[in-house]
Backbone as CSV, one residue per row, in Angstrom:
resi,resn,N_x,N_y,N_z,CA_x,CA_y,CA_z,C_x,C_y,C_z
1,MET,0.948,-0.903,0.054,0.070,0.021,0.222,0.481,0.657,-0.227
2,TYR,2.519,1.511,0.626,2.382,2.195,0.879,3.955,2.336,-0.684
3,ALA,4.318,1.287,-0.465,4.801,1.511,-2.254,3.990,1.590,-3.133
4,GLY,2.911,1.865,-3.126,1.767,2.065,-4.316,1.385,3.674,-4.508
5,LYS,1.777,4.717,-3.354,1.605,5.436,-2.933,2.733,6.446,-3.155
6,GLY,4.193,5.868,-3.060,5.122,6.315,-3.225,5.899,6.544,-1.872
7,ASP,5.396,6.460,-0.360,6.021,6.644,0.716,6.926,5.430,0.709
8,LEU,7.893,5.630,0.689,9.030,3.958,-0.227,9.532,4.090,1.008
9,GLU,9.715,4.873,1.851,10.381,4.691,3.671,9.824,3.792,4.363
10,ASN,8.258,4.714,4.240,7.199,3.260,5.371,7.099,2.080,4.483
11,ALA,7.250,1.858,2.840,7.168,0.750,2.517,8.112,-0.806,3.637
12,LEU,9.354,0.326,2.867,10.311,-0.017,3.409,9.977,-0.681,4.965
13,CYS,10.109,0.219,5.666,9.679,-0.174,7.185,8.437,-0.903,7.527
14,GLN,7.343,-1.529,6.983,6.401,-2.004,6.879,7.155,-4.084,6.158
15,PHE,7.730,-4.182,5.184,8.316,-4.942,4.964,9.523,-6.267,5.825
16,GLN,10.510,-4.847,6.490,11.112,-5.230,7.065,10.928,-5.847,8.373
17,LYS,9.134,-5.199,9.200,9.015,-5.556,10.252,8.989,-7.046,9.163
18,ALA,7.520,-7.244,8.743,7.208,-9.042,8.318,8.255,-9.924,7.975
19,LEU,9.148,-9.011,7.605,9.987,-10.717,7.735,10.988,-10.709,8.945
20,GLU,11.122,-10.006,9.808,11.243,-10.115,10.761,10.510,-11.162,11.899
21,ILE,9.545,-10.856,11.402,8.300,-11.596,11.869,8.554,-13.160,11.335
22,GLN,8.258,-12.874,10.540,8.364,-14.707,9.456,9.416,-14.985,9.530
23,THR,10.482,-14.606,9.734,12.047,-15.167,10.120,12.167,-15.875,11.331
24,ARG,11.773,-14.806,12.661,10.837,-15.918,13.621,9.994,-16.390,13.965
25,VAL,8.974,-16.411,13.008,7.951,-18.227,13.234,8.015,-19.163,12.656
26,PHE,8.863,-18.293,10.873,8.611,-19.823,10.552,10.402,-20.464,10.274
27,GLY,11.177,-19.581,10.533,12.502,-19.555,10.408,13.066,-18.768,9.227
28,SER,14.742,-19.447,8.417,14.718,-18.407,7.489,15.063,-18.859,6.087
29,ASP,14.407,-19.620,6.238,14.545,-21.063,5.099,13.783,-21.233,4.758
30,HIS,12.313,-20.189,4.804,10.619,-20.834,4.472,10.464,-19.936,3.564
31,PRO,9.656,-19.651,2.183,8.906,-19.124,0.797,8.361,-17.483,1.654
32,ASP,7.718,-17.696,2.567,7.142,-16.160,2.620,8.515,-15.711,3.575
33,VAL,9.380,-15.997,4.224,10.748,-14.804,4.117,11.532,-14.861,2.595
34,ALA,11.525,-15.656,2.151,12.205,-15.197,0.811,11.161,-14.273,-0.189
35,ASP,9.656,-13.687,-0.123,8.604,-12.912,-0.622,9.200,-11.853,0.010
36,SER,9.669,-11.645,1.304,9.628,-10.624,1.728,10.825,-9.569,1.863
37,LYS,11.837,-10.906,1.506,13.221,-10.294,1.217,12.943,-9.724,-0.408
38,GLU,12.402,-10.374,-1.259,12.197,-9.920,-2.761,10.898,-8.700,-2.474
39,ASN,9.872,-8.145,-1.837,9.689,-6.860,-1.810,10.860,-6.441,-1.267
40,ILE,11.302,-6.563,-0.221,12.576,-5.369,0.407,13.472,-4.789,-0.970
41,GLY,13.881,-5.906,-1.660,14.622,-5.710,-2.670,13.785,-4.852,-3.857
42,LEU,12.272,-5.230,-4.157,11.714,-4.078,-4.872,11.992,-2.590,-4.693
43,VAL,11.590,-2.932,-2.964,11.511,-1.031,-2.411,12.651,-0.337,-2.859
44,PHE,13.712,-1.648,-2.442,15.521,-0.362,-2.418,16.209,-0.582,-4.430
45,GLN,15.394,-1.326,-5.066,15.015,-0.395,-6.466,14.515,0.290,-6.849
46,LYS,13.418,0.605,-5.836,12.765,2.429,-6.305,13.520,3.281,-5.919
47,MET,14.190,2.802,-4.714,15.078,3.832,-3.984,16.142,4.256,-4.741
48,THR,16.584,3.295,-5.371,18.226,3.819,-6.787,19.047,2.636,-5.800
49,LYS,18.278,2.152,-4.644,19.903,1.168,-3.980,19.966,-0.081,-4.777
50,LYS,21.142,0.249,-5.634,20.719,-1.212,-6.419,21.577,-2.492,-5.883
51,SER,22.474,-2.089,-4.965,23.272,-2.915,-3.701,22.400,-3.687,-3.120
52,GLU,21.918,-2.580,-2.368,20.849,-3.004,-1.647,20.063,-4.104,-1.809
53,ALA,19.680,-3.845,-3.314,18.491,-4.923,-3.745,18.541,-5.892,-4.338
54,ARG,20.266,-5.972,-4.782,20.549,-7.260,-5.761,21.208,-8.169,-4.430
55,GLN,20.991,-7.817,-3.066,21.683,-8.422,-1.880,20.227,-8.943,-1.334
56,MET,19.103,-8.650,-1.322,18.252,-8.990,-1.278,17.508,-9.802,-2.020
57,PHE,17.907,-9.806,-3.607,17.374,-10.478,-4.365,17.519,-11.989,-4.271
58,THR,19.469,-11.953,-3.963,20.080,-12.594,-4.379,20.052,-13.791,-2.843
59,GLU,19.585,-13.070,-1.983,19.109,-14.005,-0.855,17.775,-14.541,-1.354
60,ALA,16.738,-13.850,-1.612,15.362,-14.605,-1.931,15.903,-15.696,-2.586
61,ALA,16.844,-15.788,-3.829,16.997,-16.804,-4.473,17.675,-18.208,-3.649
62,GLY,18.385,-17.319,-3.098,19.412,-19.023,-2.505,17.337,-19.446,-1.656
63,ILE,16.937,-18.623,-0.752,16.560,-19.484,-0.134,15.266,-20.172,-0.928
64,ARG,14.623,-20.033,-2.057,13.804,-20.368,-3.214,14.311,-21.603,-3.708
65,ARG,16.203,-21.306,-3.927,16.758,-22.377,-5.294,16.540,-24.261,-3.573
66,LYS,17.210,-23.617,-2.454,17.195,-24.295,-1.457,15.665,-25.263,-1.371
67,VAL,14.738,-24.351,-1.071,13.117,-24.815,-0.448,11.875,-25.237,-1.949
68,LEU,12.404,-24.629,-3.210,11.447,-24.992,-4.383,12.292,-26.015,-4.895
69,GLY,13.672,-25.233,-5.415,14.533,-25.752,-6.570,14.880,-24.731,-7.468
70,ALA,15.804,-25.668,-8.301,16.276,-24.449,-9.141,15.776,-23.652,-10.812
71,ASP,14.598,-25.133,-10.856,13.762,-24.324,-11.971,12.439,-24.296,-11.450
72,HIS,12.439,-23.565,-9.907,11.023,-23.364,-10.270,11.220,-21.839,-10.309
73,PRO,9.626,-21.280,-10.972,9.611,-19.828,-11.715,9.601,-18.918,-10.509
74,LEU,9.371,-19.512,-9.311,9.479,-18.176,-9.059,11.311,-18.198,-8.495
75,THR,12.588,-19.394,-8.107,13.622,-19.133,-7.966,14.495,-18.232,-9.171
76,LYS,14.090,-18.794,-10.158,13.968,-18.051,-11.952,13.798,-16.264,-11.500
77,LYS,12.813,-16.083,-11.245,12.227,-14.741,-11.158,13.689,-13.931,-10.373
78,SER,13.367,-14.268,-8.998,15.161,-13.694,-8.022,15.988,-13.708,-8.236
79,GLU,15.901,-14.550,-9.244,17.639,-15.341,-10.204,18.001,-13.761,-10.679
80,ARG,17.141,-13.657,-12.013,16.215,-12.542,-12.585,16.524,-10.979,-11.795
81,LEU,16.275,-11.102,-11.239,16.280,-9.623,-10.674,17.838,-9.287,-9.953
82,ALA,18.470,-10.277,-9.195,19.301,-9.805,-8.854,20.652,-10.257,-9.503
83,ALA,20.282,-10.843,-11.204,21.563,-10.664,-11.901,21.544,-8.874,-12.362
84,GLN,20.484,-8.106,-11.996,20.132,-6.800,-12.607,20.968,-5.744,-12.603
């Protein structure tokens, strides 16, 4: 919601809170954790923080590769984002 309104700072804050909760509840290798990392990466990308975005996309890809497999479409999506 915040990102859609252009309020990237609040969007980032909310995604980071979600990541903290999901990591605590599900552990670090869960698809929801990967989703949050990718969302944080997308916000960083919009903020033109390329290295931070790439790091989040890389971490999301690593989780997805481990949990979903290398050929899963979400894994490939995170890898494409990380390669940008």
